[in-house]
OpenMM code with the backbone's topology and positions (N, CA, C; nanometers):
from openmm import Vec3, app, unit

residues = "MET PRO VAL THR TRP THR ARG THR TYR PRO ASP SER PRO ARG LYS HIS ASP PHE VAL ALA HIS ASP ASN GLY GLU LEU VAL SER ARG ILE TYR ARG MET GLY ASP GLY PRO GLN ASP GLY ARG TRP LEU TRP PHE ALA ASN GLY ILE GLN ALA ALA PRO GLY ASN VAL GLY CYS ALA LEU ASN GLY GLU ALA PRO THR LYS GLN GLU ALA ALA ASP ALA VAL LYS ALA ALA TRP ALA ARG TRP SER GLU VAL ARG ALA SER ASP ALA LYS LYS PRO GLY ALA PRO".split()
positions = [
    Vec3(-0.1143, -1.1875, 0.6940),
    Vec3(-0.0635, -1.0520, 0.6835),
    Vec3(-0.1546, -0.9600, 0.7650),
    Vec3(-0.1140, -0.9225, 0.8834),
    Vec3(-0.1993, -0.8395, 0.9695),
    Vec3(-0.1865, -0.6902, 0.9392),
    Vec3(-0.2426, -0.6458, 0.8284),
    Vec3(-0.2392, -0.5031, 0.7948),
    Vec3(-0.3483, -0.4315, 0.8731),
    Vec3(-0.3104, -0.3214, 0.9385),
    Vec3(-0.4038, -0.2425, 1.0174),
    Vec3(-0.4222, -0.1065, 0.9514),
    Vec3(-0.5465, -0.0680, 0.9266),
    Vec3(-0.5779, 0.0592, 0.8625),
    Vec3(-0.6239, 0.1612, 0.9661),
    Vec3(-0.5748, 0.2844, 0.9518),
    Vec3(-0.6200, 0.3962, 1.0349),
    Vec3(-0.6331, 0.5187, 0.9454),
    Vec3(-0.7056, 0.6167, 0.9938),
    Vec3(-0.7161, 0.7411, 0.9171),
    Vec3(-0.5811, 0.8104, 0.9165),
    Vec3(-0.5450, 0.8669, 0.8026),
    Vec3(-0.4167, 0.9354, 0.7895),
    Vec3(-0.4104, 1.0566, 0.8808),
    Vec3(-0.5173, 1.1323, 0.8816),
    Vec3(-0.5251, 1.2533, 0.9637),
    Vec3(-0.6483, 1.2404, 1.0534),
    Vec3(-0.6339, 1.1767, 1.1695),
    Vec3(-0.7508, 1.1460, 1.2538),
    Vec3(-0.8353, 1.2670, 1.2933),
    Vec3(-0.7748, 1.3822, 1.3110),
    Vec3(-0.8502, 1.4995, 1.3554),
    Vec3(-0.8920, 1.5901, 1.2400),
    Vec3(-0.8764, 1.5425, 1.1186),
    Vec3(-0.9080, 1.6210, 0.9990),
    Vec3(-1.0461, 1.5831, 0.9452),
    Vec3(-1.1085, 1.6744, 0.8729),
    Vec3(-1.2360, 1.6389, 0.8091),
    Vec3(-1.2189, 1.5420, 0.6907),
    Vec3(-1.0957, 1.5150, 0.6492),
    Vec3(-1.0718, 1.4196, 0.5396),
    Vec3(-1.1042, 1.2789, 0.5874),
    Vec3(-1.2218, 1.2302, 0.5503),
    Vec3(-1.2679, 1.1002, 0.5979),
    Vec3(-1.2308, 0.9850, 0.5056),
    Vec3(-1.1795, 1.0154, 0.3892),
    Vec3(-1.1504, 0.9119, 0.2893),
    Vec3(-1.0010, 0.9076, 0.2600),
    Vec3(-0.9209, 0.8971, 0.3652),
    Vec3(-0.7756, 0.8989, 0.3544),
    Vec3(-0.7208, 0.8091, 0.4646),
    Vec3(-0.6523, 0.7008, 0.4252),
    Vec3(-0.6101, 0.5996, 0.5215),
    Vec3(-0.4651, 0.5574, 0.5003),
    Vec3(-0.4007, 0.5159, 0.6077),
    Vec3(-0.2686, 0.4548, 0.6014),
    Vec3(-0.2783, 0.3142, 0.6597),
    Vec3(-0.1896, 0.2288, 0.6124),
    Vec3(-0.1850, 0.0913, 0.6604),
    Vec3(-0.0481, 0.0635, 0.7213),
    Vec3(-0.0499, -0.0136, 0.8296),
    Vec3(0.0733, -0.0569, 0.8945),
    Vec3(0.0669, -0.2081, 0.9155),
    Vec3(0.1827, -0.2680, 0.9199),
    Vec3(0.1956, -0.4103, 0.9507),
    Vec3(0.2981, -0.4209, 1.0630),
    Vec3(0.2506, -0.4502, 1.1833),
    Vec3(0.3386, -0.4581, 1.3000),
    Vec3(0.4247, -0.3336, 1.3150),
    Vec3(0.3636, -0.2170, 1.2976),
    Vec3(0.4326, -0.0906, 1.3144),
    Vec3(0.5076, -0.0415, 1.1919),
    Vec3(0.5177, -0.1235, 1.0895),
    Vec3(0.5889, -0.0873, 0.9671),
    Vec3(0.4903, -0.0249, 0.8680),
    Vec3(0.5257, 0.0919, 0.8132),
    Vec3(0.4403, 0.1573, 0.7151),
    Vec3(0.4238, 0.0684, 0.5936),
    Vec3(0.3008, 0.0510, 0.5498),
    Vec3(0.2709, -0.0303, 0.4324),
    Vec3(0.2249, 0.0583, 0.3174),
    Vec3(0.1232, 0.1414, 0.3412),
    Vec3(0.0580, 0.2084, 0.2298),
    Vec3(-0.0263, 0.3273, 0.2742),
    Vec3(-0.0676, 0.4005, 0.1736),
    Vec3(-0.1684, 0.5050, 0.1904),
    Vec3(-0.2671, 0.4910, 0.0756),
    Vec3(-0.3950, 0.5051, 0.1072),
    Vec3(-0.4990, 0.5116, 0.0052),
    Vec3(-0.5858, 0.6329, 0.0354),
    Vec3(-0.6364, 0.6961, -0.0686),
    Vec3(-0.7312, 0.8056, -0.0477),
    Vec3(-0.8192, 0.8236, -0.1701),
    Vec3(-0.9367, 0.8798, -0.1460),
    Vec3(-1.0337, 0.9013, -0.2528),
    Vec3(-1.0134, 1.0388, -0.3128),
    Vec3(-1.0095, 1.0415, -0.4449),
    Vec3(-0.9978, 1.1684, -0.5172),
    Vec3(-1.1313, 1.2413, -0.5086),
    Vec3(-1.1247, 1.3739, -0.5018),
    Vec3(-1.2467, 1.4505, -0.4842),
    Vec3(-1.2804, 1.5460, -0.5957),
    Vec3(-1.1950, 1.5558, -0.6968),
    Vec3(-1.2193, 1.6515, -0.8050),
    Vec3(-1.1757, 1.5940, -0.9387),
    Vec3(-1.2213, 1.6588, -1.0436),
    Vec3(-1.1769, 1.6261, -1.1781),
    Vec3(-1.2263, 1.4923, -1.2293),
    Vec3(-1.1630, 1.4431, -1.3352),
    Vec3(-1.2092, 1.3192, -1.3981),
    Vec3(-1.1905, 1.1955, -1.3097),
    Vec3(-1.1069, 1.2040, -1.2069),
    Vec3(-1.0857, 1.0907, -1.1168),
    Vec3(-1.1764, 1.0979, -0.9934),
    Vec3(-1.2680, 1.1917, -0.9911),
    Vec3(-1.3565, 1.2107, -0.8762),
    Vec3(-1.4183, 1.0787, -0.8321),
    Vec3(-1.3988, 1.0449, -0.7056),
    Vec3(-1.4556, 0.9231, -0.6492),
    Vec3(-1.3662, 0.8006, -0.6600),
    Vec3(-1.2625, 0.8063, -0.7429),
    Vec3(-1.1705, 0.6927, -0.7549),
    Vec3(-1.0705, 0.6964, -0.6402),
    Vec3(-1.0153, 0.5813, -0.6103),
    Vec3(-0.9211, 0.5678, -0.4996),
    Vec3(-0.7793, 0.5503, -0.5521),
    Vec3(-0.6879, 0.6297, -0.4993),
    Vec3(-0.5463, 0.6163, -0.5317),
    Vec3(-0.4798, 0.5363, -0.4205),
    Vec3(-0.3847, 0.4529, -0.4572),
    Vec3(-0.3127, 0.3741, -0.3581),
    Vec3(-0.1639, 0.3779, -0.3869),
    Vec3(-0.0864, 0.3738, -0.2802),
    Vec3(0.0589, 0.3820, -0.2880),
    Vec3(0.1177, 0.2851, -0.1862),
    Vec3(0.1960, 0.1904, -0.2311),
    Vec3(0.2635, 0.0980, -0.1401),
    Vec3(0.3966, 0.1624, -0.1004),
    Vec3(0.3878, 0.2754, -0.0325),
    Vec3(0.5068, 0.3533, -0.0019),
    Vec3(0.5920, 0.2933, 0.1084),
    Vec3(0.5502, 0.1847, 0.1675),
    Vec3(0.6340, 0.1158, 0.2642),
    Vec3(0.7305, 0.0176, 0.1988),
    Vec3(0.7151, -0.0041, 0.0693),
    Vec3(0.8021, -0.0969, -0.0030),
    Vec3(0.9219, -0.0195, -0.0554),
    Vec3(1.0386, -0.0565, -0.0070),
    Vec3(1.1607, 0.0137, -0.0434),
    Vec3(1.2341, -0.0599, -0.1550),
    Vec3(1.1711, -0.0654, -0.2712),
    Vec3(1.2295, -0.1325, -0.3870),
    Vec3(1.1597, -0.0816, -0.5124),
    Vec3(1.2232, -0.1027, -0.6252),
    Vec3(1.1626, -0.0665, -0.7532),
    Vec3(1.0577, -0.1712, -0.7903),
    Vec3(0.9519, -0.1293, -0.8619),
    Vec3(0.8481, -0.2260, -0.9002),
    Vec3(0.9035, -0.3489, -0.9714),
    Vec3(1.0059, -0.3303, -1.0543),
    Vec3(1.0646, -0.4443, -1.1252),
    Vec3(1.1292, -0.5452, -1.0321),
    Vec3(1.1770, -0.4996, -0.9171),
    Vec3(1.2381, -0.5906, -0.8199),
    Vec3(1.1339, -0.6643, -0.7377),
    Vec3(1.0144, -0.6089, -0.7308),
    Vec3(0.9079, -0.6716, -0.6529),
    Vec3(0.8217, -0.7603, -0.7423),
    Vec3(0.8053, -0.7203, -0.8670),
    Vec3(0.7273, -0.8002, -0.9604),
    Vec3(0.5809, -0.7632, -0.9676),
    Vec3(0.5469, -0.6441, -0.9171),
    Vec3(0.4086, -0.5984, -0.9261),
    Vec3(0.4063, -0.4460, -0.9148),
    Vec3(0.2911, -0.3890, -0.9434),
    Vec3(0.2744, -0.2442, -0.9304),
    Vec3(0.2831, -0.2040, -0.7834),
    Vec3(0.3357, -0.0846, -0.7593),
    Vec3(0.3471, -0.0333, -0.6230),
    Vec3(0.2578, 0.0875, -0.6004),
    Vec3(0.1803, 0.1219, -0.7020),
    Vec3(0.0809, 0.2285, -0.6892),
    Vec3(-0.0192, 0.2142, -0.8016),
    Vec3(-0.1311, 0.2827, -0.7861),
    Vec3(-0.2320, 0.2775, -0.8903),
    Vec3(-0.3603, 0.3422, -0.8438),
    Vec3(-0.4654, 0.3188, -0.9188),
    Vec3(-0.5956, 0.3699, -0.8795),
    Vec3(-0.6993, 0.2606, -0.8980),
    Vec3(-0.8071, 0.2749, -0.8240),
    Vec3(-0.9126, 0.1731, -0.8252),
    Vec3(-1.0479, 0.2415, -0.8100),
    Vec3(-1.1537, 0.1789, -0.8579),
    Vec3(-1.2858, 0.2406, -0.8473),
    Vec3(-1.3439, 0.2411, -0.7061),
    Vec3(-1.2959, 0.1503, -0.6201),
    Vec3(-1.3515, 0.1433, -0.4844),
    Vec3(-1.2407, 0.1363, -0.3807),
    Vec3(-1.2777, 0.1699, -0.2578),
    Vec3(-1.1827, 0.1611, -0.1468),
    Vec3(-1.1362, 0.0170, -0.1283),
    Vec3(-1.2267, -0.0781, -0.1365),
    Vec3(-1.1907, -0.2183, -0.1171),
    Vec3(-1.0916, -0.2659, -0.2225),
    Vec3(-1.1124, -0.2257, -0.3467),
    Vec3(-1.0199, -0.2670, -0.4525),
    Vec3(-0.8821, -0.2046, -0.4321),
    Vec3(-0.8771, -0.0810, -0.3851),
    Vec3(-0.7487, -0.0173, -0.3540),
    Vec3(-0.6799, -0.0911, -0.2400),
    Vec3(-0.7558, -0.1237, -0.1349),
    Vec3(-0.6992, -0.1971, -0.0209),
    Vec3(-0.6510, -0.3355, -0.0649),
    Vec3(-0.7246, -0.4023, -0.1517),
    Vec3(-0.6840, -0.5338, -0.2006),
    Vec3(-0.5546, -0.5251, -0.2817),
    Vec3(-0.5400, -0.4196, -0.3621),
    Vec3(-0.4169, -0.4004, -0.4397),
    Vec3(-0.2980, -0.3804, -0.3463),
    Vec3(-0.3186, -0.3041, -0.2411),
    Vec3(-0.2137, -0.2827, -0.1414),
    Vec3(-0.1758, -0.4152, -0.0762),
    Vec3(-0.2745, -0.4916, -0.0357),
    Vec3(-0.2471, -0.6193, 0.0312),
    Vec3(-0.1709, -0.7140, -0.0607),
    Vec3(-0.2054, -0.7148, -0.1886),
    Vec3(-0.1361, -0.8012, -0.2846),
    Vec3(0.0088, -0.7570, -0.3016),
    Vec3(0.0313, -0.6261, -0.3133),
    Vec3(0.1680, -0.5756, -0.3278),
    Vec3(0.2494, -0.6056, -0.2019),
    Vec3(0.1895, -0.5871, -0.0858),
    Vec3(0.2605, -0.6121, 0.0399),
    Vec3(0.2932, -0.7611, 0.0560),
    Vec3(0.2005, -0.8477, 0.0166),
    Vec3(0.2262, -0.9916, 0.0242),
    Vec3(0.3414, -1.0300, -0.0679),
    Vec3(0.3409, -0.9744, -0.1875),
    Vec3(0.4499, -1.0027, -0.2826),
    Vec3(0.5828, -0.9521, -0.2275),
    Vec3(0.5832, -0.8311, -0.1722),
    Vec3(0.7047, -0.7741, -0.1148),
    Vec3(0.7542, -0.8604, 0.0016),
    Vec3(0.6641, -0.9113, 0.0812),
    Vec3(0.7021, -0.9970, 0.1931),
    Vec3(0.7710, -1.1240, 0.1427),
    Vec3(0.7214, -1.1800, 0.0315),
    Vec3(0.7840, -1.2971, -0.0290),
    Vec3(0.9239, -1.2646, -0.0796),
    Vec3(0.9384, -1.1494, -0.1459),
    Vec3(1.0685, -1.1081, -0.1994),
    Vec3(1.1686, -1.0893, -0.0856),
    Vec3(1.1272, -1.0215, 0.0194),
    Vec3(1.2177, -0.9992, 0.1331),
    Vec3(1.2590, -1.1303, 0.1973),
    Vec3(1.1647, -1.2217, 0.2138),
    Vec3(1.1966, -1.3507, 0.2745),
    Vec3(1.2944, -1.4294, 0.1872),
    Vec3(1.2739, -1.4246, 0.0572),
    Vec3(1.3631, -1.4938, -0.0361),
    Vec3(1.5022, -1.4315, -0.0328),
    Vec3(1.5078, -1.2991, -0.0318),
    Vec3(1.6384, -1.2305, -0.0282),
    Vec3(1.7135, -1.2617, 0.1007),
    Vec3(1.6410, -1.2772, 0.2101),
    Vec3(1.7044, -1.3048, 0.3395),
    Vec3(1.7703, -1.4430, 0.3410),
    Vec3(1.7243, -1.5340, 0.2539),
    Vec3(1.7788, -1.6693, 0.2497),
    Vec3(1.9000, -1.6807, 0.1591),
    Vec3(1.9294, -1.5765, 0.0825),
    Vec3(2.0420, -1.5816, -0.0117),
    Vec3(2.1744, -1.5753, 0.0646),
    Vec3(2.2765, -1.6449, 0.0138),
    Vec3(2.4079, -1.6385, 0.0790),
    Vec3(2.4584, -1.4943, 0.0874),
    Vec3(2.5131, -1.4611, 0.2004),
    Vec3(2.5681, -1.3269, 0.2198),
    Vec3(2.4662, -1.2243, 0.2620),
    Vec3(2.3397, -1.2656, 0.2778),
    Vec3(2.2356, -1.1704, 0.3228),
    Vec3(2.2614, -1.1343, 0.4681),
    Vec3(2.2325, -1.0096, 0.5029),
    Vec3(2.2538, -0.9680, 0.6422),
    Vec3(2.1606, -1.0376, 0.7388),
] * unit.nanometer
topology = app.Topology()
chain = topology.addChain("A")
for resn in residues:
    res = topology.addResidue(resn, chain)
    for name in ("N", "CA", "C"):
        topology.addAtom(name, app.Element.getBySymbol(name[0]), res)
């Protein structure tokens, strides 16, 4: 799974905000919270997955204590989604 991470806003002072793509396809966004009780925690959103969590079989968003854990959650969700899409493509009548 060749996920590529880049800064969400490259020319912005926001240094803890990233998006992921897989071969040009949007995968996710992660960013670090800066205020309140979640200060320092990382939020992640698998917003490139166009399905309900129940159809994918895993969470499609959440929070994590570190950037790496947020990125790992994204990679796991994307891998699961890739399996679901591949399986759906093999079903009779699939486009």
